[in-house]
C-alpha positions as CSV (number, residue, x, y, z in Angstrom):
1,X,32.9,93.0,22.4
2,X,29.2,93.4,21.6
3,X,27.1,94.0,18.6
4,X,27.7,97.7,18.5
5,X,31.5,97.3,18.1
6,X,31.0,94.5,15.5
7,X,28.6,96.8,13.5
8,X,31.1,99.7,13.8
9,X,33.9,97.4,12.5
10,X,31.8,96.2,9.6
11,X,30.9,99.7,8.6
12,X,34.5,100.9,8.8
13,X,35.6,98.0,6.7
14,X,33.7,99.5,3.7
15,X,36.5,102.1,3.5
16,X,40.1,100.9,3.2
17,X,41.3,103.8,5.3
18,X,39.0,103.1,8.1
19,X,39.0,99.3,8.1
20,X,40.1,99.0,11.7
21,X,38.7,102.2,13.2
22,X,35.6,100.5,14.7
23,X,37.8,98.0,16.6
24,X,40.4,100.5,17.9
25,X,40.6,101.1,21.6
26,X,42.8,103.3,23.8
27,X,44.6,102.3,26.9
28,X,47.4,103.6,29.2
29,X,50.4,101.2,29.2
30,X,52.9,101.7,32.0
31,X,56.4,100.7,30.8
32,X,59.3,100.1,33.3
33,X,60.9,103.4,34.1
34,X,58.2,105.3,32.3
35,X,55.7,107.9,33.6
36,X,53.5,106.7,36.5
37,X,50.3,107.5,34.6
38,X,51.3,105.3,31.7
39,X,51.7,106.0,28.0
40,X,48.8,106.4,25.7
41,X,48.5,103.2,23.6
42,X,46.3,102.2,20.7
43,X,45.0,98.7,21.0
44,X,43.0,96.2,18.9
45,X,41.2,93.0,20.1
46,X,43.4,90.0,20.0
47,X,46.8,91.8,20.0
48,X,49.5,90.8,22.4
49,X,49.7,93.4,25.3
50,X,46.5,95.0,24.1
51,X,46.1,97.4,27.0
52,X,48.8,96.4,29.5
53,X,51.8,94.3,30.3
54,X,51.2,90.9,31.8
55,X,53.4,89.9,34.7
56,X,55.7,87.6,32.7
57,X,56.4,90.3,30.0
58,X,57.2,92.8,32.8
59,X,59.6,90.2,34.4
60,X,61.3,89.6,31.0
61,X,61.8,93.3,30.3
62,X,63.3,93.8,33.8
63,X,65.7,90.9,33.2
64,X,66.9,91.9,29.8
65,X,70.6,92.8,29.7
66,X,71.7,96.2,28.4
67,X,71.8,96.6,24.6
68,X,75.2,95.7,23.3
69,X,75.8,99.1,21.6
70,X,74.3,102.4,20.6
71,X,72.2,102.3,17.5
72,X,71.8,98.5,17.8
73,X,69.4,96.9,15.3
74,X,66.5,94.9,16.9
75,X,63.8,92.9,15.2
76,X,60.7,92.3,17.3
77,X,58.8,89.5,15.4
78,X,55.2,88.8,16.5
79,X,55.3,92.2,18.2
80,X,51.5,92.6,18.8
81,X,50.9,96.2,19.8
82,X,54.6,96.9,20.1
83,X,55.0,97.3,23.8
84,X,58.3,95.3,24.1
85,X,59.8,97.4,21.3
86,X,58.6,100.6,23.0
87,X,60.1,99.5,26.3
88,X,63.5,98.9,24.5
89,X,63.2,102.3,22.8
90,X,62.6,103.9,26.2
91,X,65.9,102.4,27.4
92,X,67.9,103.6,24.3
93,X,66.3,106.1,21.9
94,X,69.1,105.4,19.3
95,X,67.8,101.9,18.8
96,X,67.0,100.9,15.2
97,X,63.8,99.0,15.9
98,X,61.9,97.0,13.4
99,X,58.4,95.6,14.3
100,X,56.7,92.7,12.5
101,X,53.4,91.1,13.1
102,X,50.8,89.4,10.8
């Protein structure tokens, strides 16, 4: 990622509020059934789906059965940047989604 990004990350870490600002990136992630141009997405190095869906995640999302009921509760553990949860919310906006990552 280069020395400039590392230096920016180190400088941002001096402030608790800006600890990750130097590492943040922006991407457009296209979710199934979403807009063709994609959805603006904030990404960080090392996160799952940090800038796009891989082919197997896309296949898994396409194969998921419908949610069992409205306002279903879903826990996405090890969610990375949250694209799987976002895809589920796109299917059903009443979803009660909880994201968890270390």
